[in-house]
PDB file of all heavy atoms in Angstrom:
ATOM      1  N   MET A   1      -2.851 -14.375  11.215  1.00  0.00           N
ATOM      2  CA  MET A   1      -2.254 -13.723  10.043  1.00  0.00           C
ATOM      3  C   MET A   1      -0.718 -13.601  10.303  1.00  0.00           C
ATOM      4  O   MET A   1      -0.314 -13.125  11.358  1.00  0.00           O
ATOM      5  CB  MET A   1      -2.880 -12.371   9.846  1.00  0.00           C
ATOM      6  CG  MET A   1      -2.531 -11.753   8.540  1.00  0.00           C
ATOM      7  SD  MET A   1      -3.368 -10.182   8.190  1.00  0.00           S
ATOM      8  CE  MET A   1      -5.057 -10.607   8.271  1.00  0.00           C
ATOM      9  N   THR A   2       0.032 -13.938   9.309  1.00  0.00           N
ATOM     10  CA  THR A   2       1.505 -13.929   9.470  1.00  0.00           C
ATOM     11  C   THR A   2       2.063 -12.549   9.210  1.00  0.00           C
ATOM     12  O   THR A   2       1.361 -11.650   8.690  1.00  0.00           O
ATOM     13  CB  THR A   2       2.150 -14.895   8.485  1.00  0.00           C
ATOM     14  OG1 THR A   2       1.953 -14.444   7.162  1.00  0.00           O
ATOM     15  CG2 THR A   2       1.618 -16.306   8.639  1.00  0.00           C
ATOM     16  N   GLU A   3       3.316 -12.353   9.577  1.00  0.00           N
ATOM     17  CA  GLU A   3       3.988 -11.047   9.315  1.00  0.00           C
ATOM     18  C   GLU A   3       4.073 -10.786   7.850  1.00  0.00           C
ATOM     19  O   GLU A   3       3.969  -9.621   7.457  1.00  0.00           O
ATOM     20  CB  GLU A   3       5.353 -11.028   9.964  1.00  0.00           C
ATOM     21  CG  GLU A   3       5.315 -10.993  11.486  1.00  0.00           C
ATOM     22  CD  GLU A   3       6.730 -10.924  12.067  1.00  0.00           C
ATOM     23  OE1 GLU A   3       7.673 -10.562  11.355  1.00  0.00           O
ATOM     24  OE2 GLU A   3       6.850 -11.323  13.256  1.00  0.00           O
ATOM     25  N   ALA A   4       4.259 -11.801   7.041  1.00  0.00           N
ATOM     26  CA  ALA A   4       4.334 -11.601   5.614  1.00  0.00           C
ATOM     27  C   ALA A   4       3.040 -11.069   5.040  1.00  0.00           C
ATOM     28  O   ALA A   4       3.031 -10.221   4.155  1.00  0.00           O
ATOM     29  CB  ALA A   4       4.729 -12.938   4.939  1.00  0.00           C
ATOM     30  N   GLN A   5       1.920 -11.579   5.558  1.00  0.00           N
ATOM     31  CA  GLN A   5       0.613 -11.104   5.086  1.00  0.00           C
ATOM     32  C   GLN A   5       0.370  -9.676   5.523  1.00  0.00           C
ATOM     33  O   GLN A   5      -0.183  -8.892   4.739  1.00  0.00           O
ATOM     34  CB  GLN A   5      -0.476 -12.034   5.590  1.00  0.00           C
ATOM     35  CG  GLN A   5      -0.470 -13.371   4.921  1.00  0.00           C
ATOM     36  CD  GLN A   5      -1.446 -14.362   5.544  1.00  0.00           C
ATOM     37  OE1 GLN A   5      -1.605 -14.406   6.744  1.00  0.00           O
ATOM     38  NE2 GLN A   5      -2.043 -15.181   4.722  1.00  0.00           N
ATOM     39  N   TRP A   6       0.781  -9.310   6.738  1.00  0.00           N
ATOM     40  CA  TRP A   6       0.670  -7.908   7.157  1.00  0.00           C
ATOM     41  C   TRP A   6       1.536  -7.033   6.271  1.00  0.00           C
ATOM     42  O   TRP A   6       1.107  -5.906   5.911  1.00  0.00           O
ATOM     43  CB  TRP A   6       1.105  -7.774   8.625  1.00  0.00           C
ATOM     44  CG  TRP A   6       0.033  -8.124   9.572  1.00  0.00           C
ATOM     45  CD1 TRP A   6      -0.004  -9.204  10.402  1.00  0.00           C
ATOM     46  CD2 TRP A   6      -1.184  -7.422   9.851  1.00  0.00           C
ATOM     47  NE1 TRP A   6      -1.165  -9.205  11.134  1.00  0.00           N
ATOM     48  CE2 TRP A   6      -1.896  -8.115  10.826  1.00  0.00           C
ATOM     49  CE3 TRP A   6      -1.697  -6.250   9.313  1.00  0.00           C
ATOM     50  CZ2 TRP A   6      -3.137  -7.702  11.262  1.00  0.00           C
ATOM     51  CZ3 TRP A   6      -2.945  -5.818   9.787  1.00  0.00           C
ATOM     52  CH2 TRP A   6      -3.658  -6.548  10.752  1.00  0.00           C
ATOM     53  N   GLY A   7       2.719  -7.488   5.940  1.00  0.00           N
ATOM     54  CA  GLY A   7       3.592  -6.753   5.060  1.00  0.00           C
ATOM     55  C   GLY A   7       2.983  -6.545   3.677  1.00  0.00           C
ATOM     56  O   GLY A   7       3.106  -5.422   3.141  1.00  0.00           O
ATOM     57  N   LEU A   8       2.330  -7.539   3.137  1.00  0.00           N
ATOM     58  CA  LEU A   8       1.652  -7.389   1.840  1.00  0.00           C
ATOM     59  C   LEU A   8       0.554  -6.312   1.904  1.00  0.00           C
ATOM     60  O   LEU A   8       0.401  -5.533   1.009  1.00  0.00           O
ATOM     61  CB  LEU A   8       1.046  -8.741   1.419  1.00  0.00           C
ATOM     62  CG  LEU A   8       2.008  -9.724   0.870  1.00  0.00           C
ATOM     63  CD1 LEU A   8       1.313 -11.067   0.696  1.00  0.00           C
ATOM     64  CD2 LEU A   8       2.563  -9.268  -0.480  1.00  0.00           C
ATOM     65  N   ILE A   9      -0.205  -6.302   2.996  1.00  0.00           N
ATOM     66  CA  ILE A   9      -1.253  -5.324   3.169  1.00  0.00           C
ATOM     67  C   ILE A   9      -0.712  -3.922   3.253  1.00  0.00           C
ATOM     68  O   ILE A   9      -1.140  -3.023   2.524  1.00  0.00           O
ATOM     69  CB  ILE A   9      -2.069  -5.672   4.425  1.00  0.00           C
ATOM     70  CG1 ILE A   9      -2.867  -6.938   4.227  1.00  0.00           C
ATOM     71  CG2 ILE A   9      -3.029  -4.479   4.775  1.00  0.00           C
ATOM     72  CD1 ILE A   9      -3.545  -7.486   5.471  1.00  0.00           C
ATOM     73  N   VAL A  10       0.371  -3.752   4.023  1.00  0.00           N
ATOM     74  CA  VAL A  10       0.997  -2.442   4.182  1.00  0.00           C
ATOM     75  C   VAL A  10       1.616  -1.960   2.899  1.00  0.00           C
ATOM     76  O   VAL A  10       1.365  -0.777   2.442  1.00  0.00           O
ATOM     77  CB  VAL A  10       2.011  -2.459   5.336  1.00  0.00           C
ATOM     78  CG1 VAL A  10       2.818  -1.169   5.385  1.00  0.00           C
ATOM     79  CG2 VAL A  10       1.345  -2.696   6.689  1.00  0.00           C
ATOM     80  N   VAL A  11       2.396  -2.800   2.251  1.00  0.00           N
ATOM     81  CA  VAL A  11       3.053  -2.381   0.999  1.00  0.00           C
ATOM     82  C   VAL A  11       2.008  -2.088  -0.077  1.00  0.00           C
ATOM     83  O   VAL A  11       2.237  -1.143  -0.870  1.00  0.00           O
ATOM     84  CB  VAL A  11       4.083  -3.457   0.578  1.00  0.00           C
ATOM     85  CG1 VAL A  11       4.576  -3.190  -0.807  1.00  0.00           C
ATOM     86  CG2 VAL A  11       5.235  -3.492   1.576  1.00  0.00           C
ATOM     87  N   SER A  12       0.986  -2.888  -0.179  1.00  0.00           N
ATOM     88  CA  SER A  12      -0.017  -2.656  -1.161  1.00  0.00           C
ATOM     89  C   SER A  12      -0.701  -1.275  -0.963  1.00  0.00           C
ATOM     90  O   SER A  12      -0.923  -0.539  -1.919  1.00  0.00           O
ATOM     91  CB  SER A  12      -1.104  -3.767  -1.127  1.00  0.00           C
ATOM     92  OG  SER A  12      -0.503  -4.975  -1.461  1.00  0.00           O
ATOM     93  N   ALA A  13      -0.990  -0.975   0.263  1.00  0.00           N
ATOM     94  CA  ALA A  13      -1.614   0.332   0.549  1.00  0.00           C
ATOM     95  C   ALA A  13      -0.651   1.473   0.186  1.00  0.00           C
ATOM     96  O   ALA A  13      -1.121   2.516  -0.339  1.00  0.00           O
ATOM     97  CB  ALA A  13      -1.990   0.407   2.048  1.00  0.00           C
ATOM     98  N   ILE A  14       0.606   1.311   0.458  1.00  0.00           N
ATOM     99  CA  ILE A  14       1.584   2.360   0.113  1.00  0.00           C
ATOM    100  C   ILE A  14       1.702   2.536  -1.397  1.00  0.00           C
ATOM    101  O   ILE A  14       1.716   3.660  -1.887  1.00  0.00           O
ATOM    102  CB  ILE A  14       2.960   2.011   0.704  1.00  0.00           C
ATOM    103  CG1 ILE A  14       2.921   2.124   2.226  1.00  0.00           C
ATOM    104  CG2 ILE A  14       4.072   2.914   0.133  1.00  0.00           C
ATOM    105  CD1 ILE A  14       4.173   1.588   2.938  1.00  0.00           C
ATOM    106  N   ILE A  15       1.720   1.409  -2.147  1.00  0.00           N
ATOM    107  CA  ILE A  15       1.797   1.506  -3.578  1.00  0.00           C
ATOM    108  C   ILE A  15       0.559   2.199  -4.175  1.00  0.00           C
ATOM    109  O   ILE A  15       0.672   3.028  -5.066  1.00  0.00           O
ATOM    110  CB  ILE A  15       1.961   0.103  -4.210  1.00  0.00           C
ATOM    111  CG1 ILE A  15       3.346  -0.446  -3.844  1.00  0.00           C
ATOM    112  CG2 ILE A  15       1.801   0.143  -5.718  1.00  0.00           C
ATOM    113  CD1 ILE A  15       3.575  -1.881  -4.198  1.00  0.00           C
ATOM    114  N   ILE A  16      -0.591   1.821  -3.669  1.00  0.00           N
ATOM    115  CA  ILE A  16      -1.855   2.464  -4.119  1.00  0.00           C
ATOM    116  C   ILE A  16      -1.872   3.956  -3.789  1.00  0.00           C
ATOM    117  O   ILE A  16      -2.270   4.774  -4.647  1.00  0.00           O
ATOM    118  CB  ILE A  16      -3.061   1.689  -3.561  1.00  0.00           C
ATOM    119  CG1 ILE A  16      -3.144   0.311  -4.165  1.00  0.00           C
ATOM    120  CG2 ILE A  16      -4.373   2.481  -3.793  1.00  0.00           C
ATOM    121  CD1 ILE A  16      -4.148  -0.608  -3.524  1.00  0.00           C
ATOM    122  N   ALA A  17      -1.471   4.263  -2.585  1.00  0.00           N
ATOM    123  CA  ALA A  17      -1.435   5.713  -2.183  1.00  0.00           C
ATOM    124  C   ALA A  17      -0.484   6.480  -3.083  1.00  0.00           C
ATOM    125  O   ALA A  17      -0.722   7.630  -3.490  1.00  0.00           O
ATOM    126  CB  ALA A  17      -1.075   5.830  -0.748  1.00  0.00           C
ATOM    127  N   PHE A  18       0.694   5.911  -3.376  1.00  0.00           N
ATOM    128  CA  PHE A  18       1.678   6.521  -4.222  1.00  0.00           C
ATOM    129  C   PHE A  18       1.146   6.722  -5.620  1.00  0.00           C
ATOM    130  O   PHE A  18       1.353   7.806  -6.226  1.00  0.00           O
ATOM    131  CB  PHE A  18       2.978   5.709  -4.236  1.00  0.00           C
ATOM    132  CG  PHE A  18       4.119   6.416  -4.894  1.00  0.00           C
ATOM    133  CD1 PHE A  18       4.741   7.465  -4.302  1.00  0.00           C
ATOM    134  CD2 PHE A  18       4.609   5.973  -6.146  1.00  0.00           C
ATOM    135  CE1 PHE A  18       5.826   8.118  -4.892  1.00  0.00           C
ATOM    136  CE2 PHE A  18       5.654   6.600  -6.730  1.00  0.00           C
ATOM    137  CZ  PHE A  18       6.274   7.686  -6.133  1.00  0.00           C
ATOM    138  N   ALA A  19       0.470   5.737  -6.172  1.00  0.00           N
ATOM    139  CA  ALA A  19      -0.100   5.868  -7.520  1.00  0.00           C
ATOM    140  C   ALA A  19      -1.142   6.964  -7.544  1.00  0.00           C
ATOM    141  O   ALA A  19      -1.207   7.772  -8.499  1.00  0.00           O
ATOM    142  CB  ALA A  19      -0.731   4.563  -7.928  1.00  0.00           C
ATOM    143  N   MET A  20      -1.976   7.051  -6.528  1.00  0.00           N
ATOM    144  CA  MET A  20      -2.989   8.109  -6.471  1.00  0.00           C
ATOM    145  C   MET A  20      -2.367   9.501  -6.288  1.00  0.00           C
ATOM    146  O   MET A  20      -2.816  10.499  -6.876  1.00  0.00           O
ATOM    147  CB  MET A  20      -4.011   7.864  -5.365  1.00  0.00           C
ATOM    148  CG  MET A  20      -4.895   6.697  -5.674  1.00  0.00           C
ATOM    149  SD  MET A  20      -6.303   6.438  -4.539  1.00  0.00           S
ATOM    150  CE  MET A  20      -5.513   6.238  -2.973  1.00  0.00           C
ATOM    151  N   ALA A  21      -1.265   9.584  -5.540  1.00  0.00           N
ATOM    152  CA  ALA A  21      -0.559  10.869  -5.391  1.00  0.00           C
ATOM    153  C   ALA A  21       0.059  11.278  -6.710  1.00  0.00           C
ATOM    154  O   ALA A  21       0.030  12.468  -7.073  1.00  0.00           O
ATOM    155  CB  ALA A  21       0.514  10.709  -4.294  1.00  0.00           C
ATOM    156  N   MET A  22       0.636  10.300  -7.422  1.00  0.00           N
ATOM    157  CA  MET A  22       1.210  10.621  -8.750  1.00  0.00           C
ATOM    158  C   MET A  22       0.148  11.090  -9.712  1.00  0.00           C
ATOM    159  O   MET A  22       0.362  11.948 -10.534  1.00  0.00           O
ATOM    160  CB  MET A  22       2.002   9.421  -9.279  1.00  0.00           C
ATOM    161  CG  MET A  22       3.243   9.141  -8.522  1.00  0.00           C
ATOM    162  SD  MET A  22       4.181   7.770  -9.213  1.00  0.00           S
ATOM    163  CE  MET A  22       4.639   8.364 -10.797  1.00  0.00           C
ATOM    164  N   ARG A  23      -1.042  10.501  -9.598  1.00  0.00           N
ATOM    165  CA  ARG A  23      -2.165  10.910 -10.468  1.00  0.00           C
ATOM    166  C   ARG A  23      -2.580  12.356 -10.096  1.00  0.00           C
ATOM    167  O   ARG A  23      -2.838  13.178 -10.990  1.00  0.00           O
ATOM    168  CB  ARG A  23      -3.347   9.975 -10.281  1.00  0.00           C
ATOM    169  CG  ARG A  23      -4.632  10.422 -10.952  1.00  0.00           C
ATOM    170  CD  ARG A  23      -4.521  10.484 -12.476  1.00  0.00           C
ATOM    171  NE  ARG A  23      -5.710  10.968 -13.072  1.00  0.00           N
ATOM    172  CZ  ARG A  23      -5.778  12.080 -13.740  1.00  0.00           C
ATOM    173  NH1 ARG A  23      -4.728  12.798 -13.959  1.00  0.00           N
ATOM    174  NH2 ARG A  23      -6.914  12.489 -14.296  1.00  0.00           N
ATOM    175  N   SER A  24      -2.576  12.704  -8.843  1.00  0.00           N
ATOM    176  CA  SER A  24      -3.043  14.026  -8.430  1.00  0.00           C
ATOM    177  C   SER A  24      -2.104  15.145  -8.859  1.00  0.00           C
ATOM    178  O   SER A  24      -2.538  16.264  -9.069  1.00  0.00           O
ATOM    179  CB  SER A  24      -3.260  14.087  -6.903  1.00  0.00           C
ATOM    180  OG  SER A  24      -2.015  14.011  -6.261  1.00  0.00           O
ATOM    181  N   VAL A  25      -0.802  14.836  -9.039  1.00  0.00           N
ATOM    182  CA  VAL A  25       0.142  15.848  -9.507  1.00  0.00           C
ATOM    183  C   VAL A  25       0.325  15.778 -11.022  1.00  0.00           C
ATOM    184  O   VAL A  25       1.130  16.525 -11.586  1.00  0.00           O
ATOM    185  CB  VAL A  25       1.497  15.754  -8.804  1.00  0.00           C
ATOM    186  CG1 VAL A  25       1.363  16.005  -7.314  1.00  0.00           C
ATOM    187  CG2 VAL A  25       2.184  14.432  -9.077  1.00  0.00           C
ATOM    188  N   GLY A  26      -0.345  14.879 -11.678  1.00  0.00           N
ATOM    189  CA  GLY A  26      -0.287  14.790 -13.133  1.00  0.00           C
ATOM    190  C   GLY A  26       0.769  13.945 -13.688  1.00  0.00           C
ATOM    191  O   GLY A  26       1.045  13.979 -14.871  1.00  0.00           O
ATOM    192  N   ALA A  27       1.471  13.144 -12.863  1.00  0.00           N
ATOM    193  CA  ALA A  27       2.534  12.296 -13.341  1.00  0.00           C
ATOM    194  C   ALA A  27       2.058  11.027 -13.977  1.00  0.00           C
ATOM    195  O   ALA A  27       2.768  10.389 -14.751  1.00  0.00           O
ATOM    196  CB  ALA A  27       3.514  11.968 -12.208  1.00  0.00           C
ATOM    197  N   LEU A  28       0.820  10.594 -13.665  1.00  0.00           N
ATOM    198  CA  LEU A  28       0.209   9.399 -14.277  1.00  0.00           C
ATOM    199  C   LEU A  28      -1.136   9.784 -14.817  1.00  0.00           C
ATOM    200  O   LEU A  28      -1.866  10.590 -14.255  1.00  0.00           O
ATOM    201  CB  LEU A  28      -0.009   8.324 -13.206  1.00  0.00           C
ATOM    202  CG  LEU A  28       1.157   7.410 -12.824  1.00  0.00           C
ATOM    203  CD1 LEU A  28       0.725   6.431 -11.744  1.00  0.00           C
ATOM    204  CD2 LEU A  28       1.679   6.646 -14.020  1.00  0.00           C
ATOM    205  N   ARG A  29      -1.477   9.139 -15.914  1.00  0.00           N
ATOM    206  CA  ARG A  29      -2.839   9.269 -16.419  1.00  0.00           C
ATOM    207  C   ARG A  29      -3.750   8.374 -15.657  1.00  0.00           C
ATOM    208  O   ARG A  29      -3.306   7.496 -14.916  1.00  0.00           O
ATOM    209  CB  ARG A  29      -2.897   8.907 -17.910  1.00  0.00           C
ATOM    210  CG  ARG A  29      -2.085   9.798 -18.802  1.00  0.00           C
ATOM    211  CD  ARG A  29      -2.241   9.361 -20.259  1.00  0.00           C
ATOM    212  NE  ARG A  29      -1.409  10.218 -21.084  1.00  0.00           N
ATOM    213  CZ  ARG A  29      -1.138   9.954 -22.342  1.00  0.00           C
ATOM    214  NH1 ARG A  29      -1.657   8.878 -22.892  1.00  0.00           N
ATOM    215  NH2 ARG A  29      -0.389  10.760 -23.057  1.00  0.00           N
ATOM    216  N   THR A  30      -5.062   8.579 -15.818  1.00  0.00           N
ATOM    217  CA  THR A  30      -6.025   7.765 -15.084  1.00  0.00           C
ATOM    218  C   THR A  30      -5.916   6.307 -15.410  1.00  0.00           C
ATOM    219  O   THR A  30      -5.935   5.455 -14.517  1.00  0.00           O
ATOM    220  CB  THR A  30      -7.461   8.262 -15.395  1.00  0.00           C
ATOM    221  OG1 THR A  30      -7.548   9.648 -15.094  1.00  0.00           O
ATOM    222  CG2 THR A  30      -8.483   7.523 -14.609  1.00  0.00           C
ATOM    223  N   ALA A  31      -5.696   5.961 -16.681  1.00  0.00           N
ATOM    224  CA  ALA A  31      -5.585   4.551 -17.039  1.00  0.00           C
ATOM    225  C   ALA A  31      -4.378   3.912 -16.406  1.00  0.00           C
ATOM    226  O   ALA A  31      -4.417   2.797 -15.935  1.00  0.00           O
ATOM    227  CB  ALA A  31      -5.494   4.461 -18.574  1.00  0.00           C
ATOM    228  N   GLY A  32      -3.263   4.658 -16.349  1.00  0.00           N
ATOM    229  CA  GLY A  32      -2.064   4.132 -15.665  1.00  0.00           C
ATOM    230  C   GLY A  32      -2.286   3.939 -14.197  1.00  0.00           C
ATOM    231  O   GLY A  32      -1.766   2.963 -13.626  1.00  0.00           O
ATOM    232  N   THR A  33      -2.987   4.866 -13.554  1.00  0.00           N
ATOM    233  CA  THR A  33      -3.253   4.720 -12.137  1.00  0.00           C
ATOM    234  C   THR A  33      -4.143   3.502 -11.861  1.00  0.00           C
ATOM    235  O   THR A  33      -3.867   2.726 -10.956  1.00  0.00           O
ATOM    236  CB  THR A  33      -3.976   6.002 -11.635  1.00  0.00           C
ATOM    237  OG1 THR A  33      -3.120   7.144 -11.944  1.00  0.00           O
ATOM    238  CG2 THR A  33      -4.183   5.949 -10.156  1.00  0.00           C
ATOM    239  N   VAL A  34      -5.195   3.352 -12.655  1.00  0.00           N
ATOM    240  CA  VAL A  34      -6.109   2.213 -12.516  1.00  0.00           C
ATOM    241  C   VAL A  34      -5.329   0.883 -12.738  1.00  0.00           C
ATOM    242  O   VAL A  34      -5.521  -0.060 -11.953  1.00  0.00           O
ATOM    243  CB  VAL A  34      -7.335   2.347 -13.420  1.00  0.00           C
ATOM    244  CG1 VAL A  34      -8.131   1.058 -13.430  1.00  0.00           C
ATOM    245  CG2 VAL A  34      -8.186   3.529 -13.014  1.00  0.00           C
ATOM    246  N   THR A  35      -4.509   0.879 -13.759  1.00  0.00           N
ATOM    247  CA  THR A  35      -3.710  -0.335 -14.014  1.00  0.00           C
ATOM    248  C   THR A  35      -2.785  -0.650 -12.853  1.00  0.00           C
ATOM    249  O   THR A  35      -2.701  -1.807 -12.434  1.00  0.00           O
ATOM    250  CB  THR A  35      -2.893  -0.122 -15.322  1.00  0.00           C
ATOM    251  OG1 THR A  35      -3.790   0.150 -16.392  1.00  0.00           O
ATOM    252  CG2 THR A  35      -2.071  -1.381 -15.643  1.00  0.00           C
ATOM    253  N   ALA A  36      -2.129   0.318 -12.313  1.00  0.00           N
ATOM    254  CA  ALA A  36      -1.211   0.111 -11.185  1.00  0.00           C
ATOM    255  C   ALA A  36      -1.990  -0.412  -9.978  1.00  0.00           C
ATOM    256  O   ALA A  36      -1.513  -1.342  -9.293  1.00  0.00           O
ATOM    257  CB  ALA A  36      -0.497   1.417 -10.831  1.00  0.00           C
ATOM    258  N   ILE A  37      -3.153   0.108  -9.711  1.00  0.00           N
ATOM    259  CA  ILE A  37      -3.929  -0.327  -8.539  1.00  0.00           C
ATOM    260  C   ILE A  37      -4.449  -1.745  -8.751  1.00  0.00           C
ATOM    261  O   ILE A  37      -4.311  -2.605  -7.847  1.00  0.00           O
ATOM    262  CB  ILE A  37      -5.099   0.656  -8.312  1.00  0.00           C
ATOM    263  CG1 ILE A  37      -4.533   1.989  -7.791  1.00  0.00           C
ATOM    264  CG2 ILE A  37      -6.089   0.076  -7.307  1.00  0.00           C
ATOM    265  CD1 ILE A  37      -5.552   3.100  -7.719  1.00  0.00           C
ATOM    266  N   VAL A  38      -4.944  -2.032  -9.952  1.00  0.00           N
ATOM    267  CA  VAL A  38      -5.489  -3.381 -10.211  1.00  0.00           C
ATOM    268  C   VAL A  38      -4.380  -4.423 -10.178  1.00  0.00           C
ATOM    269  O   VAL A  38      -4.542  -5.465  -9.527  1.00  0.00           O
ATOM    270  CB  VAL A  38      -6.227  -3.419 -11.570  1.00  0.00           C
ATOM    271  CG1 VAL A  38      -6.537  -4.848 -11.996  1.00  0.00           C
ATOM    272  CG2 VAL A  38      -7.485  -2.583 -11.500  1.00  0.00           C
ATOM    273  N   VAL A  39      -3.243  -4.146 -10.807  1.00  0.00           N
ATOM    274  CA  VAL A  39      -2.130  -5.095 -10.755  1.00  0.00           C
ATOM    275  C   VAL A  39      -1.624  -5.300  -9.360  1.00  0.00           C
ATOM    276  O   VAL A  39      -1.311  -6.430  -8.924  1.00  0.00           O
ATOM    277  CB  VAL A  39      -1.007  -4.596 -11.715  1.00  0.00           C
ATOM    278  CG1 VAL A  39       0.258  -5.425 -11.528  1.00  0.00           C
ATOM    279  CG2 VAL A  39      -1.474  -4.686 -13.161  1.00  0.00           C
ATOM    280  N   THR A  40      -1.539  -4.213  -8.559  1.00  0.00           N
ATOM    281  CA  THR A  40      -1.101  -4.358  -7.154  1.00  0.00           C
ATOM    282  C   THR A  40      -2.049  -5.254  -6.399  1.00  0.00           C
ATOM    283  O   THR A  40      -1.627  -6.110  -5.651  1.00  0.00           O
ATOM    284  CB  THR A  40      -1.028  -2.956  -6.526  1.00  0.00           C
ATOM    285  OG1 THR A  40      -0.073  -2.147  -7.219  1.00  0.00           O
ATOM    286  CG2 THR A  40      -0.638  -3.064  -5.047  1.00  0.00           C
ATOM    287  N   LEU A  41      -3.346  -5.055  -6.583  1.00  0.00           N
ATOM    288  CA  LEU A  41      -4.304  -5.838  -5.823  1.00  0.00           C
ATOM    289  C   LEU A  41      -4.273  -7.320  -6.246  1.00  0.00           C
ATOM    290  O   LEU A  41      -4.387  -8.232  -5.424  1.00  0.00           O
ATOM    291  CB  LEU A  41      -5.731  -5.286  -6.020  1.00  0.00           C
ATOM    292  CG  LEU A  41      -5.965  -3.925  -5.367  1.00  0.00           C
ATOM    293  CD1 LEU A  41      -7.322  -3.369  -5.696  1.00  0.00           C
ATOM    294  CD2 LEU A  41      -5.804  -4.014  -3.843  1.00  0.00           C
ATOM    295  N   VAL A  42      -4.114  -7.556  -7.569  1.00  0.00           N
ATOM    296  CA  VAL A  42      -4.055  -8.946  -8.041  1.00  0.00           C
ATOM    297  C   VAL A  42      -2.804  -9.686  -7.514  1.00  0.00           C
ATOM    298  O   VAL A  42      -2.904 -10.769  -7.008  1.00  0.00           O
ATOM    299  CB  VAL A  42      -4.099  -8.963  -9.602  1.00  0.00           C
ATOM    300  CG1 VAL A  42      -3.740 -10.344 -10.116  1.00  0.00           C
ATOM    301  CG2 VAL A  42      -5.433  -8.551 -10.098  1.00  0.00           C
ATOM    302  N   ILE A  43      -1.675  -9.006  -7.598  1.00  0.00           N
ATOM    303  CA  ILE A  43      -0.436  -9.634  -7.119  1.00  0.00           C
ATOM    304  C   ILE A  43      -0.499  -9.854  -5.610  1.00  0.00           C
ATOM    305  O   ILE A  43      -0.173 -10.906  -5.096  1.00  0.00           O
ATOM    306  CB  ILE A  43       0.781  -8.812  -7.495  1.00  0.00           C
ATOM    307  CG1 ILE A  43       0.989  -8.846  -9.019  1.00  0.00           C
ATOM    308  CG2 ILE A  43       2.024  -9.295  -6.786  1.00  0.00           C
ATOM    309  CD1 ILE A  43       2.033  -7.890  -9.529  1.00  0.00           C
ATOM    310  N   ALA A  44      -0.942  -8.831  -4.877  1.00  0.00           N
ATOM    311  CA  ALA A  44      -1.022  -8.955  -3.399  1.00  0.00           C
ATOM    312  C   ALA A  44      -2.046  -9.993  -2.985  1.00  0.00           C
ATOM    313  O   ALA A  44      -1.762 -10.772  -2.087  1.00  0.00           O
ATOM    314  CB  ALA A  44      -1.387  -7.623  -2.808  1.00  0.00           C
ATOM    315  N   GLY A  45      -3.124 -10.075  -3.715  1.00  0.00           N
ATOM    316  CA  GLY A  45      -4.128 -11.092  -3.408  1.00  0.00           C
ATOM    317  C   GLY A  45      -3.629 -12.477  -3.654  1.00  0.00           C
ATOM    318  O   GLY A  45      -3.828 -13.388  -2.811  1.00  0.00           O
ATOM    319  N   SER A  46      -2.937 -12.702  -4.750  1.00  0.00           N
ATOM    320  CA  SER A  46      -2.408 -14.014  -5.031  1.00  0.00           C
ATOM    321  C   SER A  46      -1.305 -14.394  -4.010  1.00  0.00           C
ATOM    322  O   SER A  46      -1.279 -15.572  -3.600  1.00  0.00           O
ATOM    323  CB  SER A  46      -1.867 -14.135  -6.436  1.00  0.00           C
ATOM    324  OG  SER A  46      -0.732 -13.336  -6.634  1.00  0.00           O
ATOM    325  N   LEU A  47      -0.429 -13.488  -3.687  1.00  0.00           N
ATOM    326  CA  LEU A  47       0.599 -13.790  -2.690  1.00  0.00           C
ATOM    327  C   LEU A  47      -0.008 -13.978  -1.306  1.00  0.00           C
ATOM    328  O   LEU A  47       0.413 -14.862  -0.530  1.00  0.00           O
ATOM    329  CB  LEU A  47       1.630 -12.656  -2.633  1.00  0.00           C
ATOM    330  CG  LEU A  47       2.538 -12.542  -3.859  1.00  0.00           C
ATOM    331  CD1 LEU A  47       3.404 -11.305  -3.761  1.00  0.00           C
ATOM    332  CD2 LEU A  47       3.418 -13.769  -4.032  1.00  0.00           C
ATOM    333  N   PHE A  48      -1.034 -13.219  -0.975  1.00  0.00           N
ATOM    334  CA  PHE A  48      -1.670 -13.324   0.326  1.00  0.00           C
ATOM    335  C   PHE A  48      -2.335 -14.689   0.507  1.00  0.00           C
ATOM    336  O   PHE A  48      -2.235 -15.329   1.541  1.00  0.00           O
ATOM    337  CB  PHE A  48      -2.712 -12.246   0.480  1.00  0.00           C
ATOM    338  CG  PHE A  48      -3.340 -12.166   1.848  1.00  0.00           C
ATOM    339  CD1 PHE A  48      -2.772 -11.380   2.840  1.00  0.00           C
ATOM    340  CD2 PHE A  48      -4.523 -12.828   2.137  1.00  0.00           C
ATOM    341  CE1 PHE A  48      -3.322 -11.337   4.105  1.00  0.00           C
ATOM    342  CE2 PHE A  48      -5.111 -12.742   3.376  1.00  0.00           C
ATOM    343  CZ  PHE A  48      -4.497 -12.009   4.388  1.00  0.00           C
ATOM    344  N   LEU A  49      -2.960 -15.160  -0.538  1.00  0.00           N
ATOM    345  CA  LEU A  49      -3.645 -16.477  -0.452  1.00  0.00           C
ATOM    346  C   LEU A  49      -2.708 -17.660  -0.509  1.00  0.00           C
ATOM    347  O   LEU A  49      -3.075 -18.725  -0.068  1.00  0.00           O
ATOM    348  CB  LEU A  49      -4.699 -16.570  -1.574  1.00  0.00           C
ATOM    349  CG  LEU A  49      -5.831 -15.579  -1.440  1.00  0.00           C
ATOM    350  CD1 LEU A  49      -6.764 -15.644  -2.658  1.00  0.00           C
ATOM    351  CD2 LEU A  49      -6.620 -15.755  -0.177  1.00  0.00           C
ATOM    352  N   THR A  50      -1.484 -17.465  -1.034  1.00  0.00           N
ATOM    353  CA  THR A  50      -0.577 -18.608  -1.106  1.00  0.00           C
ATOM    354  C   THR A  50       0.407 -18.615   0.079  1.00  0.00           C
ATOM    355  O   THR A  50       1.279 -19.502   0.120  1.00  0.00           O
ATOM    356  CB  THR A  50       0.235 -18.543  -2.402  1.00  0.00           C
ATOM    357  OG1 THR A  50       0.969 -17.315  -2.454  1.00  0.00           O
ATOM    358  CG2 THR A  50      -0.665 -18.665  -3.588  1.00  0.00           C
ATOM    359  N   GLN A  51       0.299 -17.727   0.999  1.00  0.00           N
ATOM    360  CA  GLN A  51       1.153 -17.724   2.204  1.00  0.00           C
ATOM    361  C   GLN A  51       0.801 -18.819   3.120  1.00  0.00           C
ATOM    362  O   GLN A  51      -0.277 -19.127   3.392  1.00  0.00           O
ATOM    363  CB  GLN A  51       1.070 -16.387   2.941  1.00  0.00           C
ATOM    364  CG  GLN A  51       1.749 -15.245   2.226  1.00  0.00           C
ATOM    365  CD  GLN A  51       3.248 -15.347   2.224  1.00  0.00           C
ATOM    366  OE1 GLN A  51       3.850 -15.802   3.175  1.00  0.00           O
ATOM    367  NE2 GLN A  51       3.825 -14.962   1.099  1.00  0.00           N
TER     368      GLN A  51
END
């Protein structure tokens, strides 16, 4: 696994954690949180597989 792939994993986890934290304080609605998580996973997955 390359450093770029490790970076994608770490950054994706941080984005997902941030979205969930924003949901817990009421800054994001549930739909927005789910959308952010799904889009993050799709983009990270496509970049991970094309590395």
